[in-house]
Structures are given as structure tokens and as C-alpha cells.
SEFIKE-72814 format. One record per residue (C-alpha): residue in three letters; residue number from 1; z, x negated, y negated. Coordinates in Angstrom, 2 decimals. Example, Ala and Ser with C-alpha at 12.3 -4.5 7.8 and 13.67 -1.06 7.14 Angstrom:
2
<r "ala", 1, <7.80, -12.30, 4.50>>
<r "ser", 2, <7.14, -13.67, 1.06>>
//
This chain:
403
<r "met", 1, <82.68, 32.27, 174.05>>
<r "lys", 2, <82.72, 28.42, 173.99>>
<r "ile", 3, <84.06, 28.62, 170.07>>
<r "thr", 4, <86.53, 30.93, 170.61>>
<r "ala", 5, <88.14, 29.10, 173.67>>
<r "thr", 6, <88.13, 25.82, 171.27>>
<r "gly", 7, <89.53, 27.46, 168.93>>
<r "leu", 8, <92.23, 29.06, 171.03>>
<r "leu", 9, <93.17, 25.20, 171.91>>
<r "val", 10, <93.03, 24.19, 167.98>>
<r "phe", 11, <94.93, 27.58, 167.73>>
<r "val", 12, <98.18, 26.14, 169.68>>
<r "ala", 13, <97.55, 22.63, 168.73>>
<r "leu", 14, <98.14, 24.04, 165.25>>
<r "val", 15, <101.18, 26.39, 166.21>>
<r "tyr", 16, <102.56, 23.27, 168.99>>
<r "val", 17, <102.46, 20.70, 165.09>>
<r "leu", 18, <103.96, 23.30, 162.86>>
<r "ala", 19, <107.03, 23.94, 165.81>>
<r "lys", 20, <107.54, 20.71, 166.34>>
<r "trp", 21, <108.02, 20.28, 161.96>>
<r "ala", 22, <110.27, 23.59, 162.83>>
<r "gln", 23, <112.09, 22.13, 165.15>>
<r "asn", 24, <112.96, 19.28, 163.44>>
<r "ser", 25, <113.82, 20.40, 159.88>>
<r "gly", 26, <116.22, 22.70, 161.69>>
<r "ala", 27, <114.63, 25.82, 161.77>>
<r "gly", 28, <116.79, 26.92, 165.33>>
<r "ala", 29, <115.79, 26.89, 168.61>>
<r "trp", 30, <113.61, 29.59, 168.84>>
<r "ala", 31, <111.24, 26.62, 167.51>>
<r "gly", 32, <111.60, 24.16, 170.95>>
<r "tyr", 33, <110.61, 27.42, 172.84>>
<r "val", 34, <107.08, 27.93, 170.22>>
<r "ala", 35, <106.77, 23.88, 170.89>>
<r "ala", 36, <107.03, 24.00, 174.57>>
<r "ala", 37, <104.73, 26.86, 174.75>>
<r "ala", 38, <102.27, 25.63, 172.80>>
<r "glu", 39, <102.09, 22.17, 174.39>>
<r "ala", 40, <102.20, 23.61, 177.39>>
<r "gly", 41, <98.98, 25.79, 176.13>>
<r "met", 42, <97.32, 22.57, 175.36>>
<r "val", 43, <97.23, 21.09, 178.47>>
<r "gly", 44, <95.98, 24.17, 180.05>>
<r "ala", 45, <93.48, 24.55, 177.97>>
<r "leu", 46, <92.49, 20.57, 178.05>>
<r "ala", 47, <92.74, 20.93, 181.91>>
<r "asp", 48, <90.60, 23.87, 182.29>>
<r "trp", 49, <88.30, 22.26, 179.44>>
<r "phe", 50, <87.74, 19.05, 181.84>>
<r "ala", 51, <87.29, 20.87, 185.19>>
<r "val", 52, <85.00, 23.40, 183.70>>
<r "thr", 53, <82.74, 20.90, 181.82>>
<r "ala", 54, <82.67, 18.57, 184.92>>
<r "leu", 55, <81.24, 21.12, 187.06>>
<r "phe", 56, <78.11, 20.51, 184.79>>
<r "arg", 57, <78.43, 17.00, 183.28>>
<r "his", 58, <80.71, 13.84, 182.96>>
<r "pro", 59, <83.38, 14.77, 180.28>>
<r "leu", 60, <82.88, 13.08, 176.91>>
<r "gly", 61, <80.26, 11.13, 178.47>>
<r "leu", 62, <82.49, 8.86, 180.58>>
<r "pro", 63, <80.94, 8.23, 184.57>>
<r "ile", 64, <84.35, 10.07, 185.73>>
<r "pro", 65, <84.42, 10.16, 190.24>>
<r "his", 66, <83.78, 13.75, 190.75>>
<r "thr", 67, <82.71, 14.61, 187.34>>
<r "ala", 68, <79.08, 16.26, 187.09>>
<r "ile", 69, <78.72, 18.00, 190.34>>
<r "ile", 70, <76.13, 20.55, 190.32>>
<r "pro", 71, <73.28, 17.46, 188.88>>
<r "asn", 72, <74.70, 15.60, 191.95>>
<r "lys", 73, <75.10, 17.71, 194.55>>
<r "lys", 74, <72.50, 19.80, 193.49>>
<r "asp", 75, <70.49, 19.32, 196.73>>
<r "gln", 76, <73.68, 19.43, 198.84>>
<r "leu", 77, <73.84, 22.90, 197.46>>
<r "gly", 78, <70.39, 24.18, 198.11>>
<r "ala", 79, <70.96, 23.08, 201.95>>
<r "ser", 80, <74.06, 24.65, 202.00>>
<r "leu", 81, <73.24, 28.02, 200.52>>
<r "gly", 82, <69.86, 27.43, 203.30>>
<r "asp", 83, <72.46, 27.72, 206.08>>
<r "phe", 84, <74.84, 29.98, 204.53>>
<r "val", 85, <71.59, 32.94, 204.59>>
<r "gly", 86, <70.45, 31.70, 207.55>>
<r "glu", 87, <73.87, 32.23, 209.73>>
<r "asn", 88, <75.23, 34.96, 207.79>>
<r "phe", 89, <71.79, 37.29, 206.41>>
<r "leu", 90, <69.52, 36.12, 208.91>>
<r "ser", 91, <71.28, 36.05, 212.42>>
<r "ser", 92, <70.00, 38.52, 215.34>>
<r "ala", 93, <73.46, 40.22, 214.96>>
<r "val", 94, <73.05, 41.06, 211.64>>
<r "val", 95, <70.00, 42.16, 211.46>>
<r "arg", 96, <69.63, 44.96, 214.96>>
<r "gly", 97, <73.21, 46.04, 213.05>>
<r "arg", 98, <71.33, 46.72, 209.78>>
<r "leu", 99, <68.12, 48.21, 211.21>>
<r "arg", 100, <69.92, 49.95, 213.02>>
<r "ala", 101, <72.42, 51.73, 210.65>>
<r "val", 102, <68.60, 52.30, 208.65>>
<r "gly", 103, <67.39, 54.71, 211.08>>
<r "ile", 104, <64.13, 53.39, 210.66>>
<r "gly", 105, <61.88, 55.65, 213.53>>
<r "asn", 106, <63.96, 58.94, 211.67>>
<r "arg", 107, <63.04, 58.24, 207.92>>
<r "leu", 108, <59.57, 56.81, 209.21>>
<r "gly", 109, <58.97, 60.27, 210.87>>
<r "thr", 110, <59.80, 62.39, 208.35>>
<r "trp", 111, <57.99, 60.51, 205.40>>
<r "leu", 112, <54.79, 60.28, 207.56>>
<r "ala", 113, <55.34, 63.90, 208.62>>
<r "asp", 114, <54.97, 65.18, 204.68>>
<r "pro", 115, <51.28, 65.49, 203.80>>
<r "glu", 116, <51.09, 63.63, 200.96>>
<r "his", 117, <52.32, 60.57, 202.77>>
<r "ala", 118, <49.81, 60.95, 205.39>>
<r "asp", 119, <47.13, 61.23, 202.72>>
<r "arg", 120, <48.15, 57.73, 201.07>>
<r "val", 121, <48.38, 56.11, 204.74>>
<r "thr", 122, <45.26, 57.33, 205.66>>
<r "ala", 123, <43.40, 56.23, 202.10>>
<r "glu", 124, <45.52, 52.78, 202.33>>
<r "leu", 125, <43.77, 52.23, 205.99>>
<r "ala", 126, <40.47, 53.10, 204.66>>
<r "thr", 127, <40.73, 50.20, 202.19>>
<r "ala", 128, <41.83, 47.86, 204.41>>
<r "leu", 129, <39.34, 48.69, 207.03>>
<r "arg", 130, <36.25, 48.64, 204.23>>
<r "gly", 131, <37.77, 45.26, 203.13>>
<r "ala", 132, <38.43, 43.99, 206.71>>
<r "leu", 133, <34.40, 44.59, 207.24>>
<r "thr", 134, <32.85, 43.67, 203.64>>
<r "val", 135, <35.23, 40.19, 204.74>>
<r "leu", 136, <34.10, 39.82, 207.82>>
<r "arg", 137, <30.35, 38.14, 208.13>>
<r "asp", 138, <27.65, 39.96, 209.76>>
<r "ser", 139, <26.27, 37.16, 211.74>>
<r "asp", 140, <29.19, 35.64, 212.69>>
<r "val", 141, <30.71, 39.45, 214.20>>
<r "gln", 142, <26.77, 39.14, 215.75>>
<r "ala", 143, <27.31, 35.92, 217.38>>
<r "val", 144, <30.82, 36.83, 219.06>>
<r "val", 145, <29.81, 40.48, 219.87>>
<r "gly", 146, <26.92, 38.58, 221.49>>
<r "glu", 147, <28.42, 36.14, 223.36>>
<r "ala", 148, <30.84, 38.41, 224.60>>
<r "ile", 149, <28.43, 41.08, 226.11>>
<r "thr", 150, <26.79, 38.80, 227.12>>
<r "arg", 151, <29.38, 36.70, 228.70>>
<r "arg", 152, <30.80, 39.65, 230.57>>
<r "ala", 153, <27.52, 40.83, 231.84>>
<r "asp", 154, <26.94, 37.13, 233.18>>
<r "ala", 155, <30.78, 36.82, 234.96>>
<r "arg", 156, <30.05, 40.69, 236.62>>
<r "glu", 157, <27.33, 41.22, 239.56>>
<r "ile", 158, <25.89, 44.68, 238.31>>
<r "ala", 159, <23.71, 45.43, 241.60>>
<r "pro", 160, <26.59, 46.84, 243.74>>
<r "gly", 161, <27.24, 49.44, 240.75>>
<r "ile", 162, <23.96, 50.20, 240.14>>
<r "gly", 163, <23.64, 50.82, 243.64>>
<r "lys", 164, <26.25, 53.32, 244.03>>
<r "met", 165, <25.30, 55.68, 241.15>>
<r "leu", 166, <21.48, 55.79, 242.37>>
<r "glu", 167, <23.36, 56.56, 245.94>>
<r "lys", 168, <25.42, 59.19, 244.14>>
<r "val", 169, <22.69, 60.41, 241.88>>
<r "val", 170, <20.22, 61.11, 245.24>>
<r "ala", 171, <22.78, 62.70, 247.29>>
<r "asp", 172, <23.09, 65.59, 244.70>>
<r "gly", 173, <19.80, 65.63, 244.09>>
<r "gly", 174, <19.54, 64.11, 240.23>>
<r "his", 175, <16.74, 62.49, 240.94>>
<r "lys", 176, <14.71, 65.66, 241.52>>
<r "arg", 177, <14.33, 66.11, 237.85>>
<r "val", 178, <12.67, 62.99, 236.69>>
<r "val", 179, <10.41, 63.28, 240.19>>
<r "asp", 180, <9.34, 66.45, 238.79>>
<r "leu", 181, <8.83, 64.79, 235.23>>
<r "val", 182, <6.61, 61.94, 236.57>>
<r "cys", 183, <4.72, 63.96, 238.48>>
<r "ala", 184, <3.72, 66.48, 235.82>>
<r "arg", 185, <3.05, 63.62, 233.36>>
<r "ala", 186, <0.87, 61.93, 235.94>>
<r "tyr", 187, <-0.93, 65.43, 236.52>>
<r "asp", 188, <-1.55, 65.98, 232.79>>
<r "trp", 189, <-2.75, 62.51, 232.56>>
<r "leu", 190, <-5.28, 62.55, 235.53>>
<r "val", 191, <-7.14, 65.95, 233.65>>
<r "leu", 192, <-7.46, 64.20, 230.63>>
<r "his", 193, <-8.76, 60.75, 232.03>>
<r "asp", 194, <-11.07, 62.25, 234.48>>
<r "glu", 195, <-13.96, 60.00, 233.48>>
<r "ser", 196, <-11.85, 56.75, 233.28>>
<r "val", 197, <-10.03, 57.41, 237.11>>
<r "met", 198, <-13.68, 57.90, 238.39>>
<r "asp", 199, <-15.41, 55.35, 236.27>>
<r "ala", 200, <-12.91, 52.48, 237.91>>
<r "val", 201, <-13.45, 53.61, 241.75>>
<r "gln", 202, <-16.86, 54.04, 241.13>>
<r "gly", 203, <-16.23, 49.94, 239.28>>
<r "gly", 204, <-14.74, 49.08, 242.76>>
<r "ala", 205, <-17.51, 49.69, 245.04>>
<r "pro", 206, <-19.39, 47.41, 246.86>>
<r "gly", 207, <-23.18, 46.67, 244.81>>
<r "trp", 208, <-25.40, 47.69, 247.67>>
<r "thr", 209, <-24.36, 51.00, 247.67>>
<r "pro", 210, <-26.02, 53.43, 245.93>>
<r "arg", 211, <-24.65, 54.79, 242.65>>
<r "phe", 212, <-24.88, 58.67, 243.27>>
<r "val", 213, <-22.68, 57.52, 246.60>>
<r "asp", 214, <-20.26, 55.69, 243.93>>
<r "lys", 215, <-20.26, 58.88, 241.80>>
<r "lys", 216, <-19.76, 61.37, 245.00>>
<r "val", 217, <-16.82, 58.66, 245.86>>
<r "gly", 218, <-15.29, 58.74, 242.61>>
<r "glu", 219, <-15.43, 62.30, 242.03>>
<r "arg", 220, <-14.02, 62.89, 245.53>>
<r "val", 221, <-10.70, 60.18, 245.05>>
<r "tyr", 222, <-9.89, 61.95, 241.29>>
<r "lys", 223, <-9.93, 65.19, 243.01>>
<r "glu", 224, <-7.73, 64.34, 246.09>>
<r "leu", 225, <-5.46, 62.36, 243.46>>
<r "leu", 226, <-5.53, 65.23, 241.03>>
<r "arg", 227, <-5.29, 67.67, 244.54>>
<r "phe", 228, <-2.25, 65.23, 245.88>>
<r "leu", 229, <-0.44, 65.64, 242.62>>
<r "ala", 230, <-0.59, 68.86, 242.35>>
<r "glu", 231, <1.11, 69.84, 245.60>>
<r "met", 232, <3.58, 67.19, 245.07>>
<r "arg", 233, <4.46, 68.81, 241.31>>
<r "asp", 234, <4.33, 72.17, 243.19>>
<r "met", 235, <6.08, 71.92, 246.10>>
<r "pro", 236, <9.51, 70.92, 246.86>>
<r "glu", 237, <9.30, 70.01, 249.88>>
<r "his", 238, <6.62, 67.77, 250.03>>
<r "pro", 239, <6.35, 64.96, 252.12>>
<r "ala", 240, <5.84, 62.38, 249.49>>
<r "arg", 241, <8.88, 63.64, 247.71>>
<r "gly", 242, <10.57, 63.52, 251.14>>
<r "ala", 243, <9.64, 59.91, 251.40>>
<r "val", 244, <10.51, 58.96, 247.43>>
<r "asp", 245, <14.09, 60.17, 248.86>>
<r "arg", 246, <14.15, 57.67, 251.72>>
<r "phe", 247, <12.81, 55.06, 249.36>>
<r "leu", 248, <15.43, 55.35, 246.63>>
<r "ala", 249, <18.29, 55.78, 249.04>>
<r "asp", 250, <17.30, 52.67, 250.90>>
<r "phe", 251, <16.96, 50.77, 247.71>>
<r "ala", 252, <20.89, 51.85, 246.63>>
<r "ala", 253, <22.12, 50.67, 249.92>>
<r "asp", 254, <20.17, 46.80, 249.57>>
<r "leu", 255, <21.36, 47.11, 246.22>>
<r "gln", 256, <25.06, 47.33, 247.50>>
<r "ser", 257, <24.57, 45.69, 250.71>>
<r "asp", 258, <21.55, 43.37, 250.46>>
<r "ser", 259, <21.78, 40.08, 249.53>>
<r "glu", 260, <18.33, 38.81, 248.87>>
<r "thr", 261, <18.08, 42.35, 247.18>>
<r "arg", 262, <21.29, 41.91, 244.45>>
<r "glu", 263, <20.18, 38.39, 244.04>>
<r "arg", 264, <17.22, 39.74, 242.50>>
<r "val", 265, <18.91, 41.79, 240.46>>
<r "glu", 266, <20.81, 39.62, 239.18>>
<r "arg", 267, <17.86, 37.45, 237.93>>
<r "leu", 268, <16.22, 40.06, 236.25>>
<r "lys", 269, <19.36, 40.91, 234.15>>
<r "arg", 270, <19.67, 37.08, 232.86>>
<r "glu", 271, <15.57, 37.24, 231.78>>
<r "val", 272, <16.45, 40.23, 230.18>>
<r "leu", 273, <19.50, 38.78, 228.63>>
<r "gly", 274, <18.05, 36.06, 227.60>>
<r "arg", 275, <15.08, 37.76, 225.59>>
<r "gly", 276, <15.51, 37.68, 222.52>>
<r "glu", 277, <14.64, 41.32, 221.73>>
<r "val", 278, <17.60, 41.69, 223.71>>
<r "gln", 279, <19.95, 40.02, 221.32>>
<r "asp", 280, <18.40, 40.99, 218.59>>
<r "leu", 281, <18.98, 44.97, 219.64>>
<r "ile", 282, <22.64, 43.66, 219.67>>
<r "ala", 283, <22.74, 42.19, 216.52>>
<r "ser", 284, <21.63, 45.51, 215.26>>
<r "ala", 285, <23.60, 47.30, 216.65>>
<r "trp", 286, <26.51, 45.95, 215.17>>
<r "ser", 287, <24.99, 46.38, 211.56>>
<r "ala", 288, <25.01, 50.27, 213.00>>
<r "val", 289, <28.08, 50.84, 213.99>>
<r "arg", 290, <29.93, 48.78, 210.27>>
<r "ala", 291, <27.73, 50.69, 207.96>>
<r "met", 292, <28.67, 54.09, 210.05>>
<r "ile", 293, <32.24, 52.88, 210.02>>
<r "val", 294, <32.05, 51.92, 206.36>>
<r "ala", 295, <30.59, 55.09, 205.44>>
<r "ala", 296, <32.69, 57.36, 207.64>>
<r "ala", 297, <36.24, 55.34, 205.94>>
<r "glu", 298, <34.98, 56.00, 202.24>>
<r "asp", 299, <34.69, 59.79, 202.55>>
<r "glu", 300, <37.38, 61.95, 202.09>>
<r "arg", 301, <36.14, 65.06, 204.51>>
<r "ser", 302, <34.68, 62.25, 207.49>>
<r "glu", 303, <35.83, 63.40, 211.03>>
<r "leu", 304, <36.79, 59.61, 211.12>>
<r "arg", 305, <39.76, 60.04, 208.24>>
<r "leu", 306, <40.20, 63.53, 209.71>>
<r "arg", 307, <41.41, 62.60, 212.81>>
<r "val", 308, <43.58, 59.81, 211.51>>
<r "arg", 309, <44.93, 62.27, 209.20>>
<r "ala", 310, <46.35, 64.53, 211.77>>
<r "ala", 311, <47.18, 61.81, 214.28>>
<r "leu", 312, <49.84, 60.70, 211.49>>
<r "leu", 313, <50.69, 64.01, 210.98>>
<r "ser", 314, <51.44, 64.52, 214.56>>
<r "leu", 315, <53.31, 61.07, 214.81>>
<r "gly", 316, <55.51, 61.82, 211.98>>
<r "ser", 317, <56.67, 65.25, 213.46>>
<r "arg", 318, <57.06, 63.67, 217.26>>
<r "met", 319, <58.92, 60.81, 215.61>>
<r "ala", 320, <61.03, 62.99, 213.23>>
<r "thr", 321, <62.20, 65.34, 215.86>>
<r "asp", 322, <62.19, 63.42, 219.37>>
<r "gly", 323, <65.07, 61.36, 219.97>>
<r "arg", 324, <63.44, 58.80, 222.27>>
<r "leu", 325, <60.65, 57.93, 220.99>>
<r "gln", 326, <62.74, 57.22, 217.52>>
<r "glu", 327, <64.68, 54.89, 220.04>>
<r "lys", 328, <61.33, 53.13, 220.81>>
<r "val", 329, <60.28, 52.90, 217.32>>
<r "asp", 330, <63.36, 51.33, 216.22>>
<r "gly", 331, <63.72, 48.88, 219.23>>
<r "trp", 332, <60.29, 47.85, 218.32>>
<r "val", 333, <61.27, 47.36, 214.89>>
<r "glu", 334, <64.24, 45.46, 215.77>>
<r "gly", 335, <62.71, 43.18, 218.35>>
<r "ala", 336, <59.70, 41.96, 215.60>>
<r "ala", 337, <62.43, 41.43, 212.98>>
<r "val", 338, <64.63, 39.67, 215.76>>
<r "tyr", 339, <61.55, 37.37, 216.66>>
<r "val", 340, <60.40, 36.86, 212.95>>
<r "val", 341, <64.56, 36.20, 211.87>>
<r "thr", 342, <64.79, 34.08, 215.08>>
<r "thr", 343, <61.67, 32.13, 215.07>>
<r "tyr", 344, <61.02, 31.52, 211.69>>
<r "arg", 345, <64.33, 31.01, 210.33>>
<r "asp", 346, <64.28, 27.67, 209.80>>
<r "glu", 347, <61.04, 28.01, 207.54>>
<r "ile", 348, <62.72, 31.01, 205.99>>
<r "thr", 349, <65.67, 29.17, 204.62>>
<r "ser", 350, <63.81, 26.08, 203.78>>
<r "leu", 351, <62.03, 27.86, 201.33>>
<r "ile", 352, <65.83, 28.31, 199.28>>
<r "thr", 353, <66.34, 24.60, 200.00>>
<r "asp", 354, <62.71, 23.15, 199.03>>
<r "thr", 355, <62.79, 25.18, 195.65>>
<r "val", 356, <66.49, 24.13, 194.78>>
<r "ala", 357, <65.18, 20.53, 195.62>>
<r "gly", 358, <62.28, 20.84, 193.56>>
<r "trp", 359, <64.62, 21.80, 190.46>>
<r "asp", 360, <65.24, 19.52, 188.00>>
<r "ala", 361, <68.98, 18.21, 188.32>>
<r "glu", 362, <69.99, 18.50, 184.12>>
<r "his", 363, <67.69, 21.57, 183.83>>
<r "thr", 364, <69.25, 23.50, 187.08>>
<r "ser", 365, <72.66, 22.29, 185.22>>
<r "lys", 366, <71.97, 24.63, 182.71>>
<r "lys", 367, <70.65, 27.04, 183.76>>
<r "ile", 368, <73.39, 27.71, 186.04>>
<r "glu", 369, <75.72, 26.91, 182.97>>
<r "ala", 370, <74.16, 29.40, 180.82>>
<r "his", 371, <74.32, 32.47, 183.44>>
<r "ile", 372, <77.88, 31.97, 183.94>>
<r "gly", 373, <78.70, 29.99, 180.90>>
<r "arg", 374, <80.98, 33.35, 179.65>>
<r "asp", 375, <83.39, 33.91, 182.39>>
<r "leu", 376, <83.72, 29.71, 182.59>>
<r "gln", 377, <85.37, 30.29, 179.11>>
<r "phe", 378, <86.85, 32.56, 179.94>>
<r "ile", 379, <88.74, 30.00, 182.48>>
<r "arg", 380, <89.43, 28.20, 179.49>>
<r "ile", 381, <91.51, 30.79, 177.72>>
<r "asn", 382, <93.23, 32.19, 180.78>>
<r "gly", 383, <94.03, 28.37, 181.19>>
<r "thr", 384, <95.75, 28.10, 177.76>>
<r "val", 385, <97.05, 31.41, 177.89>>
<r "val", 386, <98.58, 30.97, 181.62>>
<r "gly", 387, <99.93, 27.34, 180.67>>
<r "ala", 388, <101.49, 28.66, 177.35>>
<r "leu", 389, <103.75, 31.48, 179.05>>
<r "ala", 390, <104.32, 28.61, 182.17>>
<r "gly", 391, <105.62, 25.96, 179.27>>
<r "leu", 392, <107.88, 28.74, 177.89>>
<r "leu", 393, <109.06, 29.81, 181.35>>
<r "ile", 394, <110.24, 26.23, 182.60>>
<r "tyr", 395, <111.07, 25.26, 179.10>>
<r "ser", 396, <113.47, 28.10, 178.65>>
<r "val", 397, <114.56, 27.79, 182.47>>
<r "ser", 398, <115.46, 24.13, 182.26>>
<r "arg", 399, <117.42, 25.24, 178.74>>
<r "leu", 400, <119.35, 27.57, 180.86>>
<r "leu", 401, <120.54, 25.40, 183.19>>
<r "gly", 402, <120.96, 22.77, 180.44>>
<r "ala", 403, <123.49, 25.34, 179.55>>
//
């Protein structure tokens, strides 16, 4: 295109020379018209060549003011471009209007309602979940979880809550099965360890008592214990059971209102939480949970993935048909987008300005010229043609008025 534009300049120059020669040789009035058109065409071609060249470099290497505009004004152009993008593309009104016209809620709902798309999203979420759990270090998570549980437990008194729960259990009779189990197990234990019980009783007798008396006393104590547990086990209305009920009811009340009892429970809580075995249990719980989640995420037929898929399909169906939900989703998306744009607009536009500022001036000028150079050479061609026509018109009017 440069050759074409320059060739047209050379052509009109040659036409000018020949027309002037013909005019001086008396060829006729037409030669003047042709010479005028060619002369104006040369002027237009040279002027537009100068204008096009001045955008990218100094014409003929001469440091003429206001030339080599792009290399000299590269940083200002980048800043202006960044401001233009920020004001016209990253304004809250433009972002809201564009997102509202898109109708993200309806489109997203229709897209999610497709089972294939729901499967795809489920698979991507599972992959992201596995990746996140893989990146997290067990020691860090365990430390955070352990600290959170310990801090939460320390910050909240547990005695009143335990007291209320125990009070309800006693009122509903829920503890009776536990009493039944304890009585049955205690009775069975006595049956299996009769000799141990009798030996223990005999060992606590004074040294001056005869051996056969100690044995009789031990047998008697054992039989009474056995009878007592059997009666307590088999008689729901046994007085000892009533004593247990009263004890538990009193203990539940003390847990809620007695300051000394509550303080003892708090001390016990702190001691339990401070034990290494409890912290190890908390740490091992995270490892078990992580392994369970990873296994569920990898299994396409796991309950976790099936429930996520069903939830996505249900959400998609609702979003595709529920106008109020669509408006909510659109509002959330618009609000989030506007927040990002208004908060980080300077950072976004600085990407343009910093990138342009980092370009080499000469290299940038060549790249821009390479992209739009063909159109720029058409400017030179048009300048030659328009200049020739303008020169012909001016010469014709001058001749007409002169005549």
C-alpha cells in the first residue's frame, strides 16, 4: 500500500510535468486543467504523507514539532485509554444495565436445569473440593479446629445446659434404662466375682475376729448385696431407685443454680479439654472427616454427589420459572459486579496504563502502524485524489470568473 500511494504521487507528478510541457507548447486549454489537477493532487498527497508519517516518526528524520506523536505520547495515550475504559465500560450504571439485559438468573436456571450441565457442575465442584482438601495441611487444620473447639468450650459455661438436659431426662424417665442396665451388670458382676467380694469383706475384718466368723460375715454381706441388686433390678418402684431419681433431680438443679457445683464442672471441663488425649481425638476427627469427604467426592454414586446434583437441578428448575428468584439472583450478581468494578476500577484500568507504559516506544509505534497501516495509506491515496479534484474545481472556477 505504501508503494501504491507513493506510485500515485509519482504518477500525478509526472502528469503535472507533461501537462505543463503541453501547456507551454500550446496544446490547448485542457493542459491547464490537467496541470492544475495534478499540482493539487501532489500537494494533497504530500500533505497526507506528512500527516501519516508524523503519527509514527519524524518526517525525513527532522525533529519538527508535533511529529512522532505516538512514540512521544505513548504513556499519555495509555492513561487516556485507561480513563476511557474506566468511565465508559466500568461504571456502575453500564455494568448494571448490561447485566440486567443479559438476564443471568433466567439463563443460569435454564442451564442448570439440564441434567448434563448439573453433572458437569457437580464434577467440577467435587474436583475443586478434592483439590482444596489436598492443598490444606492436616496439621494446620487440626490446630485451627482444636483451637476453635477449645476456645468455644472455654467461652461458654456448660453446667446449666447439662443441668437442663438432665432435668428433662429425669422428668421423662429416660434415665431408668440406664439404671436398669447398671443394676443388671452389677448383679452379673457379683455372680461372677463372688469369691473376690467375700475376700474383700474378710480382708477388712479386725485381726482379732476368728476366721470362720469373717467368712460367715463375708458370705452374709455378699448375699445381701446380691439380694439388694436383684430387688433393685426387678422392682421398678424400689426405694433405691427413688433415691437415684431424687439424687439426679437434685444434681440437675445444682448444675443450674449452685455456683459451687457449676465451678466444679467448669474445672473438670478445662481439665478434660487440656488433656493430650482429647486434643489427639479432635485432630484424628479431622483426618477421618477429610478422608470421608474425599472418598465421597471421588465416588460418582456417593450420597454427597447425588444430593449436590439433585440440589443443583432443583435450583435450576426454580430459577428458570420463579421470577422473584431470578430477580434476587440478578440483584446479587449486579451488586457483586458493581462492587468489584467500583472498588477495583483503578486497579483494572492501571493494567492498561501500566502495560502501555511498559512497551518500547519505537516497537509500539511499529506495531500500531503494522495494524492500521493499510488504512493510513488509503488516506494518502484519498488525499491525492481529493486534492486533484479540488485543484481542478478551483482552477475551473478561477477560469470561469476570469473569463
